[in-house]
Each structure stands twice: as C-alpha cells, then as structure tokens.
N, CA, C and O of each residue as an XYZ file, in Angstrom:
568
protein
N     -36.646      5.093    -45.152
C     -35.606      4.440    -44.735
C     -35.903      3.625    -43.632
O     -36.882      3.890    -42.935
N     -35.112      2.575    -43.365
C     -35.264      1.309    -42.759
C     -34.572      1.734    -41.348
O     -33.588      2.471    -41.281
N     -35.119      1.260    -40.432
C     -34.683      1.366    -39.094
C     -33.714      0.169    -38.999
O     -33.951     -0.980    -39.373
N     -32.487      0.672    -38.387
C     -31.270     -0.418    -38.205
C     -31.329     -0.654    -36.733
O     -31.477      0.284    -35.950
N     -31.236     -1.686    -36.410
C     -31.207     -2.163    -34.823
C     -29.853     -2.674    -34.716
O     -29.305     -3.386    -35.558
N     -29.331     -2.250    -33.586
C     -28.106     -2.772    -33.328
C     -27.927     -3.840    -32.609
O     -28.377     -3.851    -31.463
N     -27.214     -4.993    -33.139
C     -27.163     -6.269    -32.391
C     -26.688     -5.993    -30.903
O     -25.855     -5.149    -30.576
N     -27.374     -6.862    -30.057
C     -26.986     -6.537    -28.513
C     -25.533     -7.250    -28.211
O     -25.202     -8.359    -28.628
N     -24.694     -6.322    -27.349
C     -23.536     -6.928    -27.190
C     -23.429     -7.311    -25.780
O     -23.514     -6.459    -24.895
N     -23.214     -8.773    -25.485
C     -23.345     -9.259    -24.103
C     -21.806     -9.631    -23.657
O     -20.927    -10.021    -24.426
N     -21.686     -9.431    -22.301
C     -20.547     -9.929    -21.555
C     -20.951    -10.886    -20.747
O     -21.846    -10.513    -19.988
N     -20.573    -12.143    -20.613
C     -20.741    -13.031    -19.455
C     -19.663    -13.111    -18.836
O     -18.624    -13.510    -19.362
N     -19.777    -12.700    -17.501
C     -18.697    -13.059    -16.328
C     -19.065    -14.135    -15.414
O     -20.113    -14.084    -14.770
N     -18.084    -15.299    -15.315
C     -18.473    -16.544    -14.663
C     -17.716    -16.198    -13.270
O     -16.489    -16.100    -13.281
N     -18.464    -16.011    -12.048
C     -18.365    -15.845    -11.025
C     -17.210    -16.746    -10.663
O     -16.379    -16.080    -10.046
N     -16.800    -18.119    -10.820
C     -16.215    -18.740    -10.395
C     -14.743    -18.569    -10.989
O     -13.803    -19.165    -10.465
N     -14.580    -17.795    -12.025
C     -13.234    -17.528    -12.747
C     -12.955    -15.843    -12.627
O     -12.060    -15.283    -13.260
N     -13.805    -15.206    -11.780
C     -13.650    -13.938    -11.969
C     -12.890    -13.376    -10.879
O     -13.344    -13.518     -9.744
N     -11.681    -12.690    -11.067
C     -10.728    -12.130    -10.043
C     -11.137    -10.596     -9.900
O     -11.177     -9.813    -10.849
N     -11.415    -10.301     -8.658
C     -11.710     -9.121     -8.131
C     -10.817     -8.711     -6.829
O     -10.049     -9.437     -6.197
N     -11.164     -7.221     -6.590
C     -10.513     -6.907     -5.236
C     -11.141     -7.813     -4.019
O     -10.555     -7.726     -2.940
N     -12.159     -8.583     -4.095
C     -12.767     -9.412     -2.999
C     -12.123    -10.763     -2.798
O     -12.409    -11.442     -1.812
N     -11.088    -11.248     -3.894
C     -10.708    -12.591     -3.878
C      -9.239    -12.581     -3.438
O      -8.517    -11.593     -3.561
N      -8.819    -13.848     -2.875
C      -7.470    -14.026     -2.824
C      -6.891    -15.418     -3.334
O      -6.265    -16.343     -2.817
N      -7.354    -15.148     -4.489
C      -6.509    -16.432     -5.497
C      -5.808    -15.674     -6.478
O      -6.289    -15.479     -7.594
N      -4.606    -15.199     -6.096
C      -3.601    -14.610     -7.262
C      -4.021    -13.125     -7.190
O      -4.915    -12.608     -6.521
N      -3.097    -12.546     -8.099
C      -3.073    -11.134     -8.433
C      -4.435    -10.819     -9.442
O      -4.927    -11.732    -10.105
N      -4.854     -9.747     -9.471
C      -5.664     -9.398    -10.380
C      -5.041     -8.923    -11.538
O      -4.110     -8.119    -11.585
N      -5.678     -9.534    -12.577
C      -4.903     -9.418    -13.917
C      -6.043     -9.736    -14.909
O      -7.098    -10.298    -14.614
N      -5.636     -9.248    -16.250
C      -6.539     -9.774    -17.529
C      -6.848    -11.257    -17.326
O      -7.998    -11.695    -17.333
N      -5.733    -12.020    -17.141
C      -5.701    -13.323    -16.723
C      -4.455    -13.638    -15.992
O      -3.342    -13.380    -16.450
N      -4.683    -14.257    -14.731
C      -3.778    -14.502    -13.880
C      -3.345    -15.955    -13.944
O      -4.071    -16.778    -14.501
N      -2.123    -16.320    -13.363
C      -1.528    -17.722    -13.416
C      -2.455    -18.725    -13.083
O      -2.445    -19.804    -13.675
N      -3.478    -18.392    -11.936
C      -4.339    -19.250    -11.522
C      -5.788    -19.538    -12.373
O      -6.736    -20.253    -12.047
N      -5.600    -18.740    -13.538
C      -6.930    -19.076    -14.486
C      -8.171    -18.003    -14.264
O      -9.262    -18.079    -14.828
N      -7.737    -16.919    -13.255
C      -8.767    -16.042    -12.916
C      -8.840    -14.703    -13.816
O      -7.776    -14.198    -14.172
N      -9.927    -14.182    -14.150
C      -9.869    -13.012    -15.049
C     -10.500    -11.936    -14.304
O     -11.369    -12.235    -13.485
N     -10.117    -10.509    -14.514
C     -10.845     -9.432    -14.137
C     -11.744     -8.958    -15.202
O     -11.446     -9.117    -16.386
N     -12.767     -8.418    -14.850
C     -13.854     -7.975    -15.734
C     -13.266     -7.753    -17.140
O     -13.700     -8.343    -18.130
N     -12.297     -6.907    -17.169
C     -11.740     -6.572    -18.930
C     -10.925     -7.694    -19.453
O     -10.603     -7.581    -20.636
N     -10.457     -8.928    -18.721
C      -9.909     -9.942    -19.091
C     -10.983    -10.728    -19.810
O     -10.771    -11.350    -20.851
N     -12.402    -10.647    -19.057
C     -13.402    -11.472    -19.737
C     -13.827    -10.644    -21.035
O     -14.122    -11.263    -22.057
N     -13.857     -9.310    -21.004
C     -14.055     -8.360    -22.154
C     -13.186     -8.735    -23.346
O     -13.712     -9.026    -24.420
N     -11.797     -8.735    -23.168
C     -10.623     -8.718    -24.082
C     -10.934    -10.220    -24.419
O     -10.939    -10.334    -25.644
N     -11.178    -11.335    -23.837
C     -11.358    -12.656    -24.311
C     -12.667    -12.650    -25.252
O     -12.714    -13.161    -26.371
N     -13.543    -12.094    -24.710
C     -14.711    -11.931    -25.688
C     -14.727    -11.471    -27.077
O     -15.411    -11.911    -28.002
N     -13.862    -10.509    -27.085
C     -13.502     -9.777    -28.337
C     -12.402    -10.457    -29.118
O     -11.732     -9.821    -29.931
N     -12.196    -11.817    -28.868
C     -11.343    -12.831    -29.373
C      -9.859    -12.500    -29.249
O      -9.109    -12.780    -30.185
N      -9.397    -11.918    -28.139
C      -7.872    -11.989    -27.784
C      -7.694    -13.307    -27.062
O      -8.407    -13.695    -26.137
N      -6.675    -13.946    -27.581
C      -6.452    -15.206    -27.006
C      -6.017    -15.221    -25.521
O      -5.548    -14.155    -25.122
N      -6.086    -16.218    -24.649
C      -5.534    -16.381    -23.248
C      -4.116    -16.268    -23.191
O      -3.558    -15.744    -22.228
N      -3.445    -16.774    -24.262
C      -2.097    -16.583    -24.353
C      -1.408    -15.225    -24.334
O      -0.264    -15.038    -23.917
N      -2.319    -14.191    -24.885
C      -1.674    -12.748    -25.216
C      -2.411    -12.018    -23.567
O      -1.958    -10.979    -23.088
N      -3.331    -12.642    -23.049
C      -4.119    -11.932    -21.669
C      -3.130    -12.547    -20.433
O      -3.110    -11.892    -19.391
N      -2.492    -13.505    -20.493
C      -1.948    -14.056    -19.146
C      -0.934    -12.888    -18.727
O      -0.330    -12.099    -19.454
N      -0.932    -13.016    -17.361
C      -0.236    -11.937    -16.402
C      -0.210    -10.608    -16.987
O       0.692     -9.895    -16.547
N      -1.043    -10.039    -17.956
C      -1.012     -8.788    -18.311
C      -2.076     -8.055    -17.371
O      -3.252     -8.414    -17.428
N      -1.714     -7.120    -16.581
C      -2.602     -6.294    -15.829
C      -3.573     -5.711    -16.188
O      -4.666     -5.785    -15.626
N      -3.250     -4.861    -17.450
C      -4.417     -3.710    -17.940
C      -4.348     -3.727    -19.419
O      -3.345     -4.134    -20.005
N      -5.415     -3.284    -20.038
C      -5.511     -3.495    -21.443
C      -4.501     -2.810    -22.031
O      -4.014     -3.370    -23.013
N      -3.877     -1.387    -21.610
C      -2.769     -0.797    -22.298
C      -1.649     -1.668    -22.352
O      -0.696     -1.261    -23.018
N      -1.522     -3.075    -21.651
C      -0.145     -3.784    -21.723
C      -0.519     -4.579    -23.077
O       0.311     -5.400    -23.466
N      -1.599     -4.418    -23.760
C      -1.855     -5.103    -25.021
C      -1.532     -4.401    -26.177
O      -1.316     -4.967    -27.248
N      -1.480     -3.011    -25.991
C      -1.194     -2.086    -26.982
C      -0.500     -2.355    -28.302
O      -1.000     -1.857    -29.310
N       0.456     -2.992    -28.392
C       1.497     -3.281    -29.226
C       0.970     -4.506    -30.144
O       1.401     -4.668    -31.286
N      -0.098     -5.443    -29.495
C      -0.579     -6.483    -30.357
C      -1.973     -6.065    -30.896
O      -2.289     -6.090    -32.086
N      -2.791     -5.666    -29.832
C      -4.246     -5.326    -30.443
C      -4.751     -3.966    -30.289
O      -4.269     -3.189    -29.464
N      -5.894     -3.610    -31.217
C      -6.390     -2.455    -31.184
C      -7.703     -2.709    -30.355
O      -8.499     -3.551    -30.770
N      -7.925     -2.096    -29.339
C      -8.862     -2.257    -28.523
C      -9.505     -0.876    -28.065
O      -9.259     -0.361    -26.975
N     -10.465     -0.268    -29.142
C     -10.963      1.122    -29.137
C     -11.463      1.376    -27.667
O     -10.884      2.232    -26.999
N     -12.551      0.642    -27.118
C     -13.046      1.105    -26.101
C     -12.266      1.006    -24.725
O     -12.553      1.521    -23.645
N     -11.282      0.261    -25.045
C     -10.305      0.252    -23.612
C      -9.072      0.811    -23.826
O      -8.472      1.095    -22.790
N      -8.481      1.067    -24.916
C      -7.266      1.683    -24.902
C      -7.588      2.916    -25.427
O      -8.605      2.898    -26.121
N      -6.959      4.131    -25.296
C      -7.254      5.497    -25.964
C      -6.209      5.508    -27.262
O      -5.729      4.459    -27.693
N      -5.933      6.714    -27.791
C      -5.406      7.003    -28.929
C      -3.802      6.924    -28.514
O      -2.986      6.556    -29.358
N      -3.377      7.299    -27.133
C      -2.001      7.516    -26.676
C      -1.557      5.965    -26.171
O      -0.528      5.823    -25.509
N      -2.303      4.954    -26.489
C      -1.955      3.760    -26.025
C      -2.162      3.470    -24.471
O      -1.584      2.516    -23.950
N      -2.849      4.161    -23.873
C      -3.038      4.246    -22.384
C      -4.424      3.596    -22.290
O      -5.142      3.580    -23.289
N      -4.881      2.994    -20.986
C      -6.205      2.808    -20.640
C      -7.000      4.020    -20.877
O      -6.627      5.167    -20.631
N      -8.159      3.656    -21.390
C      -9.278      4.626    -21.759
C      -9.857      5.056    -20.434
O      -9.570      4.405    -19.430
N     -10.650      6.104    -20.357
C     -11.116      6.351    -18.958
C     -12.305      5.319    -18.681
O     -12.595      5.055    -17.514
N     -12.879      4.834    -19.565
C     -13.867      3.658    -19.512
C     -13.252      2.419    -18.937
O     -13.812      1.718    -18.095
N     -11.926      2.166    -19.502
C     -11.109      0.937    -18.729
C     -10.648      1.223    -17.313
O     -10.562      0.322    -16.479
N     -10.323      2.617    -17.026
C      -9.795      2.749    -15.777
C     -10.872      2.507    -14.773
O     -10.659      1.757    -13.820
N     -12.196      3.200    -14.968
C     -13.189      3.005    -14.261
C     -13.731      1.563    -13.904
O     -14.220      1.298    -12.806
N     -13.641      0.963    -14.588
C     -13.968     -0.614    -14.746
C     -13.061     -1.474    -13.785
O     -13.345     -2.388    -13.012
N     -11.752     -0.802    -14.138
C     -10.711     -1.259    -13.233
C     -10.935     -0.950    -11.579
O     -10.811     -1.762    -10.662
N     -11.264      0.328    -11.501
C     -11.625      0.844    -10.215
C     -12.669      0.146     -9.691
O     -12.520     -0.398     -8.597
N     -13.789      0.057    -10.331
C     -15.149     -0.846     -9.871
C     -14.901     -2.280     -9.460
O     -15.433     -2.851     -8.508
N     -13.811     -2.902    -10.511
C     -13.738     -4.228    -10.401
C     -12.799     -4.635     -8.972
O     -12.986     -5.748     -8.480
N     -11.867     -3.765     -8.383
C     -11.153     -3.860     -7.411
C     -11.175     -3.136     -6.439
O     -10.284     -3.228     -5.594
N     -12.340     -2.109     -6.300
C     -12.313     -1.064     -5.202
C     -13.674     -1.287     -4.435
O     -13.775     -0.866     -3.283
N     -14.691     -1.921     -5.030
C     -16.011     -1.529     -4.051
C     -15.949     -2.603     -3.132
O     -15.338     -3.660     -3.294
N     -16.769     -2.184     -1.949
C     -16.657     -3.192     -0.896
C     -17.499     -4.619     -0.815
O     -17.172     -5.653     -0.233
N     -18.555     -4.367     -1.502
C     -19.497     -5.682     -1.585
C     -19.563     -6.356     -3.053
O     -19.463     -5.765     -4.128
N     -19.729     -7.547     -2.864
C     -19.719     -8.314     -4.423
C     -21.204     -7.663     -5.086
O     -21.302     -7.404     -6.285
N     -22.138     -7.484     -4.261
C     -23.537     -7.160     -4.837
C     -23.160     -5.902     -5.571
O     -23.306     -5.772     -6.786
N     -22.710     -5.059     -4.840
C     -22.663     -3.369     -4.976
C     -21.375     -3.517     -6.495
O     -21.531     -2.895     -7.546
N     -20.282     -4.397     -6.239
C     -19.509     -4.392     -7.491
C     -20.091     -5.112     -8.974
O     -19.775     -4.829    -10.129
N     -20.855     -5.929     -8.570
C     -21.532     -6.513     -9.617
C     -22.529     -5.338    -10.342
O     -22.521     -5.102    -11.550
N     -23.288     -4.735     -9.458
C     -24.334     -3.748    -10.050
C     -23.437     -2.470    -10.749
O     -23.788     -1.914    -11.789
N     -22.524     -2.205    -10.170
C     -21.693     -1.262    -10.541
C     -21.202     -1.518    -12.047
O     -21.379     -0.696    -12.946
N     -20.590     -2.707    -12.210
C     -20.214     -3.179    -13.485
C     -21.197     -3.149    -14.504
O     -20.965     -2.614    -15.588
N     -22.507     -3.801    -14.174
C     -23.455     -3.772    -15.094
C     -23.974     -2.457    -15.616
O     -24.355     -2.278    -16.772
N     -23.953     -1.526    -14.630
C     -24.232     -0.108    -14.969
C     -23.128      0.462    -15.634
O     -23.527      1.269    -16.474
N     -22.013      0.377    -15.599
C     -20.887      0.980    -16.165
C     -20.598      0.313    -17.785
O     -20.219      1.063    -18.685
N     -20.799     -0.998    -17.999
C     -20.832     -1.332    -19.075
C     -22.004     -1.031    -20.124
O     -21.968     -1.142    -21.350
N     -23.092     -0.603    -19.264
C     -24.481     -0.192    -20.425
C     -24.321      1.101    -20.781
O     -25.113      1.606    -21.577
N     -23.236      1.850    -20.224
C     -22.796      3.124    -21.197
C     -22.325      2.893    -22.569
O     -22.477      3.723    -23.465
N     -21.682      1.619    -22.742
C     -21.239      1.339    -24.063
C     -22.133      0.510    -24.752
O     -21.808      0.057    -25.849
N     -23.436      0.202    -24.146
C     -24.408     -0.766    -24.845
C     -23.992     -2.095    -24.648
O     -24.312     -2.915    -25.509
N     -23.260     -2.504    -23.556
C     -22.970     -4.070    -23.405
C     -23.539     -4.285    -22.202
O     -23.405     -3.602    -21.187
N     -24.371     -5.556    -22.401
C     -25.219     -6.131    -21.427
C     -24.273     -7.103    -20.618
O     -23.688     -8.028    -21.181
N     -24.152     -6.841    -19.250
C     -23.184     -7.980    -18.376
C     -24.113     -8.694    -17.891
O     -25.207     -8.269    -17.519
N     -23.674    -10.015    -17.858
C     -24.408    -11.168    -17.162
C     -23.342    -11.789    -16.263
O     -22.188    -12.009    -16.630
N     -23.804    -12.034    -15.132
C     -22.885    -12.840    -14.084
C     -23.561    -14.273    -14.007
O     -24.777    -14.427    -13.892
N     -22.721    -15.208    -14.076
C     -23.154    -16.718    -14.133
C     -22.248    -17.519    -13.058
O     -21.139    -17.158    -12.663
N     -22.807    -18.442    -12.747
C     -22.047    -19.540    -11.863
C     -21.953    -19.307    -10.520
O     -22.991    -18.830    -10.061
N     -21.027    -19.483     -9.686
C     -20.997    -19.490     -8.225
C     -19.709    -19.026     -7.826
O     -18.714    -19.345     -8.476
N     -19.630    -18.202     -6.676
C     -18.582    -17.924     -6.186
C     -17.698    -18.962     -5.603
O     -18.288    -19.675     -4.792
N     -16.416    -19.255     -5.795
C     -15.640    -20.065     -4.980
C     -15.468    -19.398     -3.408
O     -14.598    -18.548     -3.219
N     -16.254    -19.796     -2.437
C     -16.150    -19.128     -1.138
C     -14.722    -19.425     -0.492
O     -14.329    -18.750      0.460
N     -14.039    -20.345     -0.980
C     -12.863    -20.478     -0.245
C     -11.801    -19.530     -0.673
O     -10.799    -19.315      0.007
N     -12.069    -18.920     -1.922
C     -11.122    -17.765     -2.275
C     -11.462    -16.174     -2.247
O     -10.805    -15.294     -2.804
N     -12.840    -15.980     -1.337
C     -13.215    -14.806     -0.980
C     -12.555    -14.385      0.416
O     -12.292    -15.142      1.350
N     -12.367    -13.135      0.349
C     -11.623    -12.368      1.641
C     -12.904    -12.667      2.558
O     -14.040    -12.809      2.106
N     -12.612    -12.729      3.683
C     -13.476    -12.920      4.779
C     -14.761    -11.791      4.998
O     -15.852    -12.090      5.483
N     -14.404    -10.569      4.571
C     -15.537     -9.453      4.748
C     -16.621     -9.809      3.869
O     -17.720     -9.277      4.025
N     -16.428    -10.623      2.996
C     -17.676    -10.712      2.129
C     -18.265    -11.991      2.622
O     -19.018    -12.536      1.815
N     -18.116    -12.515      3.617
C     -19.010    -13.576      4.158
C     -20.079    -13.057      5.360
O     -20.903    -13.820      5.865
N     -19.945    -11.763      5.704
C     -20.462    -11.196      6.730
C     -21.938    -10.355      6.146
O     -22.959    -10.313      6.832
N     -21.833     -9.747      4.842
C     -22.801     -8.992      4.760
C     -24.245    -10.102      4.029
O     -23.932    -11.035      3.291
N     -25.391     -9.894      4.282
C     -26.745    -10.805      3.865
C     -26.662    -10.747      2.162
O     -26.832    -11.720      1.428
N     -26.391     -9.511      1.773
C     -26.576     -9.545      0.134
C     -25.459    -10.547     -0.502
O     -25.723    -11.338     -1.408
N     -24.177    -10.405      0.095
C     -23.223    -11.178     -0.649
C     -23.097    -12.606     -0.147
O     -22.399    -13.423     -0.746
N     -23.758    -12.896      0.927
C     -24.191    -14.448      1.511
C     -25.177    -14.947      0.676
O     -25.187    -16.176      0.609
N     -26.198    -14.226     -0.132
C     -27.167    -14.658     -0.808
C     -26.321    -15.074     -2.287
O     -26.493    -16.080     -2.976
N     -25.404    -13.989     -2.498
C     -24.733    -14.505     -4.081
C     -23.708    -15.620     -3.943
O     -23.323    -16.299     -4.895
N     -23.301    -15.757     -2.711
C     -22.329    -17.024     -2.533
C     -23.131    -18.143     -2.296
O     -22.529    -19.208     -2.432
N     -24.252    -18.218     -1.998
C     -25.547    -19.114     -1.784
C     -25.162    -19.752     -0.502
O     -25.180    -20.977     -0.382
N     -24.807    -18.938      0.479
C     -24.778    -19.354      1.742
C     -26.223    -19.222      2.606
O     -26.400    -19.831      3.661
N     -27.099    -18.446      2.074
C     -28.336    -18.113      2.597
C     -29.223    -18.657      1.747
O     -30.430    -18.529      1.950
C-alpha cells in the first residue's frame, strides 16, 4: 500500500489588505468597499470565489446561494463553527500578534498553513495597537 501524502494547503494573508477588529479602514467584511478583506475573505478568494461575489458580504453564509464552502458553511446554510471562531479571532483579540497567532493555530485544525506577509498600514490601525512592543515590531515601528 502506497503512502498518500496530502498536498499542503496554504493561506496567505497580506497585512496591508487585512481588515480586522484593529483597523479603522471600513467595516470588516469578506471584502469591503476599501479593498480590505477579513481572514475568511482571503480564504474564500483563495478557494476561487471572485471578488465580485465577496464585495460587501460580511460572512461566508451570505454566499450560500452561489457557493458551496464546506469548511465555512454548514448543511443548514449558516456559518460553520470553524467560521464563527475565525470571525471571533479576526475581530476580537486585543493585540495584532495574538490575533495572528490565534488564526495560525485555528486554521491549522483544518490542515491549513497560514502565512502573514506584507506590512500593516499604521495609518489605519487603531491607536491601542501602537502601544504594545510586540505589535510595534509587527508594524515595523521598532
């Protein structure tokens, strides 16, 4: 019997386009009108869903009539528990570094390797994120 190896699934999140609870550049959505995406917006785009379907949709369940997304939408057409937890992490944790680490751990449960790239646009960050040393390193202030 041959060993089957699963191809790695990667999710790249560009910090300069990542909308989360720490930003003040429009509403958090899969894709907002300012071109910013939440973590699940990046995931949906990575899965081949066009930006025209993502724009102004707040959560994966808003896509249920057009797209089947098993990890993100349950059989009842609502957000899966995995998607709900990702939303909670994306918008709820206090520091950027905690938020990044929690998303990396959360997506790992689905064998998805998350990598954050790019730089944060400090002009759009909420002031509280400029105060912690770890977050200042992420924003390249130190």
